[in-house]
N, C-alpha and C positions, 0 to 999 in steps of 0.2 A: 627346819623354817617353816610355817604355815603360811598359803598367798595372803592370810588377810593383814599376819602377821608383817609382811614384807612390808603392806600397807602405810601400817602403821608407823612402823621404821622409814620409809618412805617418806610421806607424813611429818615429821619430824624433823628430819634432814631438810626438806623445804620449806617448813617452816623457819625453821634455821638459818636461813641461806637468808628470806627476810627479814630480820635482825638485824637493826644499826651494828656495825662492826669493832665501832667507836665508840668512845667515851662519850666526844659530843659528839654525837650521832644521836649516841639514847636518853641527853641527856634533857630532861624534860623543860618547854620554853613557855615564855610567857607569852602570854596573851594582850590582848590591848591596853587590859586594863591592868596589863606587870602580875597577875594571878598565875602560878607555873600551871599549863594544861596538862596530863598524863601523856604522852605517845600513843600511836591509834590502835597499838598494837598490844597496848596493856587495860585499854577500854573492852565491854562486853561487845559492843556491837562491833569495834575491831576486830578482835578475836572472831564472832561470828562470820564476818566478811571474812578473814583469811581463811574457816574453815568453805567458803562457798566457794575462794575461787584456787584451793588447793579439791572441792569433787569435781571442779570445773576442768580441772589440768585433769584425771584421773580419765574422766570421758574421754579428752583429748587422744588421749595415749592408749584408747583403748579398754578402757580399767571401766565398762558399762556398770557391772556388776558391785563393785567396791564402790563407787560415786554414788547411786543408788541407795547403801547402807551409809554412806556417812550422810544421802538428803535425809534418808530415816532417822539419825540421833538429831538431825538438826532440827526436825521436824517436835524431836521428841522433847528440846532444850527448848521450844518453846521459838524459835527462829517463823517467821512471816517475810510475806511480800511478791512483788513479779518477778524477780530472777534468780529466784527458790526455784518458783513454778515453771519456767523456761527451760533450767535447768532438767528439771523433776521429770519432764516430756519429753524433750530433747531422749537423758538416759531411758525412755520407755521403748520412746522408739529405736535409740542401737539397740536396744534384746529383742527387740520385735514383739511389743508388745502395744502397738500401732493402737489398738485400740481405749487399753488405759491411758495414753499419751492422750487420745482427743477426748477424753473424758480430763484430766489435767487441766485442755487449753481451752476446754467450751466451758469453762470454771475462769478461767484467765477472762474470756472476752464478756464475761459474764460478769465479776466484777472491775477490771478498766476493759471498757468497752472500747480502746481507741489505743488498744497497741494494736500495731501496724505488726509488729514479729508474730506472734498467736494467729494473728487472721491468713498470713503465711503461709508459718506452718499448717495451720490448720487446711489452708488449698493443698499442700505438698500432699496430704495426706488423702485427702477427696482425691487428686488428683491419681491414688497407688489406687484405690477402687473401684480408677474411671467413673467418675461420677463428676462430670464433669462442671452441667453449672453448679452443683456446692463450691465447687473448687474456684469456678470466674469469680462466684460473687468472694467470696475470701480475698482473690486478690485484688479485687474492685477495690474493697475496704483498707485491703494494707497499702493500695498505694495510693487512696484517699487521704490515711493519716500520718503518712509516709511519702510527697511526690516528687523528692530528690532520690530517693532508694530504687540504684539502678536492676540492681536482682532483685525487687518486686516487679517492679516493672516488665524486667523478664519472663519471671512468669505467667505476668499477667501474658503476654505474648504468648506464652507459647501455649497455654492453654485455650485461648480466643484461636490459635490456629485450629488446636486440637480439636478441636469444636466445631471447626469449615467458617470460620471468620476470618476469614483471611482479610480483607483492606482493616479492621478494629486489630488486631495483629500486628500490622506495620504501624498503627501508629505508634500503639503500645512501646513496640520496639523498635521503633525508630529515637521515643522518649526516651529511652533506657541508654540508647546510646549516646543520645545529649549529656545523661548523666555519666556514664564512660563511657569511649570512644572505646578502650583497650581488648575488651573483653568479646574472644574471638567465639564463645558458645552464643554468644548476642548477637553478631552477624548472621553467622551461619542462619540460624533463627530466622531475621529478617531476610535471607536468600530464599530460607523453602517457602514463608510468606509470600512472597512475590513470585515464587512460581507458581502456589495455589492460586495466586489471582491475574495469573497469566500474565505476570512481566517479566518472561524468561530473561530478555538483556538484560533491563534494569538487576534479576536475580543473579546474574555472570561477573555483573564489575562487584555487587557485594561481598562473592562467590573470594571473588580473583585478590580483594582487599580482605578478607578474611584469611587466606590459606598463602600467599604473592606465587603461587605456582596454577596454570592455566588447564594442567589435565588435572585437579580436583575440582578446579573451579567447573566445564564441562561434566567433570563425574557425576557432583554433588546437586546441580541442575538437569539433570540423568535421573535419579533418583526423585528427587521432586515430582516430575514429571513421569515417573510411573506412577507417583502415591496417587496424582492424580488420575491418573487412570489410561494416560500419553503414552500406550504402551511405543506407538511407529516412533513418535517426536525420543520417547529417551532415547530409543537404539539409537536415534541420530548421534542424541549428545555422548553417547557414550563412544560413538566414533573418533567423535571429534578428541574426546579425549585419550579415546588409543591412538590418534597421530600426535598428538601435543608429546605426548608420552609412551610409549612404546614397551619402552623398560618398567613398566608400569601398568602392561595388562592387565584389567580384573574382567574375567570369568562369570557375565553376563549373560543369562538366559530370559530372553523375553516371550510371552505368549501371546495373542487376542483375548481380550476381553473378556469375561464369557460370567454366568451366572453362578455365585458362588458353591451352589451344589455340583457343577462340574467341572469345576476347574483341578481337581487334583488330577484328572482326565488328563485334561487337556495338557496340565504341567509333566504326566509320568512319560510320555517319548523324549520332550528334548532333556527330560534330567535322567533316565538309562542311558540316553545314549554317549549323554556326557561321562556314565558315566565309563561306557564301554571305551569311549577314547581317552579317557587316563591311565583307564588297568594295559587299554594299547602302550600307553609313552613309558606308564612303571614294567613292562616289561611281564606283569603277571600271563596268566593261560585265561583269556576270556571264559574257554570251554571247561575249564576248571576249578567254579570259585572253592574259596577256601570252603572249610564250614559245612558246604551247605549240601555233600551229601549223607550230612546227618541227618536232615531235615525233613531232605525234599525227596531225593534223589539215591538209590544204593549199584553199582556197576555191577 
């Protein structure tokens, strides 16, 4: 059986499972005027909706190509609408066709300019391209049209943080947590934004709330400080993490801040020392590196 054939059989099975299973359930029901109306699955619109939901199921199951095939059939059958366009863009992204997905989404916001979901997806695509101004603009539009969506607020906060706008990021991320305080990712993003703003103690409390682990909280503060270029403070925070949980030690190599053009030279010595000590611990002969003789020297 071909893959396409198996998708069709799966479609029949899924659609069949959605149909009424008893005569009473399948019976047509009268409306207020006493006129019997057909069941939803017996109407053209109902069948189109069922196929659209099945296409969504294919995408969720990882069968993006099959989803695109079904979307193409729906278009040939004259099916239109914002739900189909959104699904098409998601399926294109899942197959790595980001440029095509962007074109579809741009068509969505042109026709439905207040669609928050499309603006959010365009923001994600812009982040992938490292186009931060465009990403922030789309996330702001998404939040504007759906103020209660914590996911959109989190995305906006992360984009603002990446754009070195820490104070604005903190505001957006706090708003996201007011919408949904259960999101660990949002709490961690807020912690990094607080570190970027120079509010390490407040960040430490946020990281503790996110992980319930004191060592992890100190370690995350250290990561934030390192991203900020505060290597000495980062090292101190890593030491606190190690003291809080010696068994969870992580190897951290820090170096003085330097020009990007020479940073690799600054880091080469500690990295080589790290490699040397790891080899010694593993019992390897550091004077006879495996495979090195083939390319460098022969005794």
